[in-house]
N, C-alpha and C positions, 0 to 999 in steps of 0.2 A: 934822428930819424933816418932810416935807411930806405931808399927809393930805388926800385928796379924799373927800368924803362925798356919794354920790348920794342922791336922795330927801330933800333937805334940808327939805321941808315936811311930810314924813310923820312918823309917831309915833316911830319909832326914829331916823331921821336927825336930827330936831330935838333929840332927847335926847342923842345923841352929840355934836352940835355944841355943846350947852350944857356938857357935861362935859369935853370934851377939854382946854380951857384949864386946868382944875383938876387934871386927871390927868396930862397930858403937857405940861408947861410949855414944852418946847423945840419943840413942834409948830407948824408953820404950816399952817393949815387953811382949806379952801374948801369950801363946800357948793353943790351944783348941783341944780336942779329941772327940771321940764318946760320952763319958759320958757327955760332955759339950754341944755338938751340933751334933745331928744325921743327917749326910749329906743325908740320904735317905729320909729326910723330908725337901725338899727345902724351904718350907714356913717358916721355923724357921730362915732362914738366915738374913733377914732384921732387925728383932728385936735384934738378937744377935750382929750383926755388929754395930748397932746404939748404943748399950750399951757401947761398948769400943771406937767406932769411930776412927778406925785406919787410918793413912795416907797411909800405904802400907799393902796390904794383900799378904802374901806368901802362896799360896794355894797348900799345899802338900797333903792334905787329898784326898783320892781316893779309889775307888773299884779296887783292884789290883789282885784279884784272877782270873787269866786269864782263867783257865779251868772252874771254878765254874760259871763264868759269862755266859757261854753258856747255863746254866740251870736257870740262874737268870737275864735275860736280862733287865727286868723292874727295878730291884734294881740297877743294874750297870748303867742304863740310868739315874735314879734319882740322884745317887751319882756323877757320872762323868760328866754328861751333865747338868741336870736341876739345881742342886745345884750350879754348877759353873756359869750357866747363871744368877742365882739369885744373886750371889756375884758380878758378873760383872755389873748387873743392879744397885745394891746398890752403887758400886764404881763410876759408871757413874753419878748417881744422886747427889753424894756428892763431885764429883771432885777428887776422890782418885785413887790410882794406884793399879792395880792387876797384880801379877806375877803368872803364871800358869805353871805347869809342865806336859808336855805331853810325848810321847813315840815313840820309833822307830817302834812300832807295827802299826802305821798309814800307813806303807808301806807294799806291798805284798811280798817283798823279791825276786822278779824276776830280780832285777837289778844286775849288775856286777861291778859297781863302787860306791863309797860312795854317799849316798843320800844327795842332797842339799835341802835347804829350798823350792826351787821352783819346785822340782820334784812332779809329780802327786801322790796323796795319794790314797791308795786302801786297806783299812784294811781287814784282812782275818777273823776276828772274832768280837765278841761282845765287848770285852775289847777295841780293837783298834778303833772300830766305835764310842764307847761312849766317848773315850778320844779325838778323832778328833772332835766330836760334841762340846765338852767342849772348845777346843782351838778356834773353829770357833766363839763361843759365846763371848769369851774373846776379840778376835781381832775385832769383829764387834761392840762391845760396845764402845771402845775408842782406838784411835790411840796411846794413851799414855801407854796402857797395854803392857805386855811382856809375850810371850810364849816361854818356853825353852823345847825343846825335848831332853830327856836323854834316855840312854839305858843300859840294863844289870846291874842294880843298885845293889850294895851290901854295907854292913856296918859291923861294928864289933859287932852289936847287931841285934836282930830281927830274921826274917826268910829270908835267902838268900842263894845263891849258895855257897859262901865261907864257911859259917858255916855248911851247909849241907855236904860239902866235908870233912871238918875236923871231923864231927861226923862219917861219913862213914869210914874214915881212921882209926878210933879207933875200928871199928868192925871187922868182918870177911867176907870172901867170895868176889866174884868179884864186882867191882865198875864199872857199865856200864854207859857210858856217851856219849851223842850224839856228833858226829864229822862232821856233814854236815850242821850245822847252824853257820853262821859267824856274829860276831858283835864286839862291843867294851865294855869290862867290865868297869864299872864306879864306883869308890869308892866315897862314899858320902862326904868325907872331902874336896877334891878338888872341887867337885861340889858346895858344900856350900860356899866355899871361892869365887868361880866364881860368884855365885848368889849375894853375898853381894857386890862384885865389880860392878855388874850390877845395884844394888840399888844406889851405890855412883855415878855412871855415868848417872843415870836416863835413862837407856836403854829402848827401846820400840820396838815392832814388834815381829818377829819370828826368833829364832835362834836355831841352833843345838849346844848342849854343849856336846862334846865327847872327850875322851882322844886320845892320839896318838896310833897308832898300831891297830891291829885287830887279832882275833883268833876265834877258835871254843869253844864250851863248853868243849870238851875234852882237847883242848889246855889250857884252863883256869884251869881245874882240874889238869892237868899235872904240870903246873907252881906252883900251890898251894903246891902240894906234894914235888916239888923240893926245894921250899923256906922254907917250914915250918918243923922245926925239930920234931914237934909233929906228923907229918905224916910219919915218918920213916917206910919203908916197904910197904906203901900203893901203891907205883908206880907199883909194880909187880902185883897188883890186878886190876889195871886200864885197862878197856877194851873199845875200841872205837866201837860205834854202829851207825846205821843210824836212822834217824827220823822214818822211817817205822818200825823199830824194837822197837820203844818206842812210840806207839800211845797214843795220848791225845785227850780229847774232843775238844780243840781249836787248830786250825792250827797255826803254828808259821812261820814267814818269814824265808826262808832259808838264806837270805842275808839281814842284816839290819844295815850295817855299816853307821854311820852318818858322814857327812862331816862337820868339824868344822872350815872351813876356813873363813866363813863369820864373825863369832864372833871374830876371830883373827884379821881380816882386819879392822873391824869397831870399835872394843873396845879394841883390844890388849890383849884379854883373850886367853890363851893357857893352856889347861890341860896337865899334864904330861903323859908320856907313861903309858899305863895300867899296864905294869909289874912293873914299879917304884912305882906306887900307891899301887899295891898289896903288895909289900915289906913293904911299910909304914904301911899298914893296919895290916899286920902280926906282925910287931914290936909292935904296940899298943895293940895287944892281949897278 
């Protein structure tokens, strides 16, 4: 099996590249990043894919700057939708499989119970709209393709909420964190393990891949400070605020908890509770 992973330098892409040799011993894998293939140039896709001719494409590469996307909608569209569609077209023409990673931001956050795969999508901003366009292209191209929606992703490398909180904990002054947005923080290690299980089971369609439990960004920060010895003393500086007190160019869904029961029922895949995964991530740091 030949597997191509886009976004090799990103949080999920790098995690998958690290785990594939352990999980899929028969796989030949290549990772590609922006220096190899600029996803803002969709026309580059077919020639690049043809050169390696993968059996499976794990498409982690994306435009993920949620706020910046509001001022760069054309670039976000090219990366998240048009390049994704180009990959989907190539995979369809060659009879290959595409796995695409989408987001909880395809929902508007007005719900009060975990979002299922069949809930109506209504993105609030450019990022969510372009990611939704990408998943629609993937699912339309082939019934064999797979779309996995994930949320509040963090890792032990890169730029993410966990590492930001640890950095702020080492500084001084109040640490103001939004306490009226709810979701499910997702560590890349169990996500990657679940993705490779999906590859083994040849899963297809649309699934939500989310850990157990839910919290706010403030609750997430609080638990980081409670579990991480490096954050001693930071708890006293942690201040809950509202979304209105921290305005951003892009609107965020107030409630974006994803329901993971479908993937559990269909494939037997269950992610750990988010607090347990956080503890594991901190141990690895």
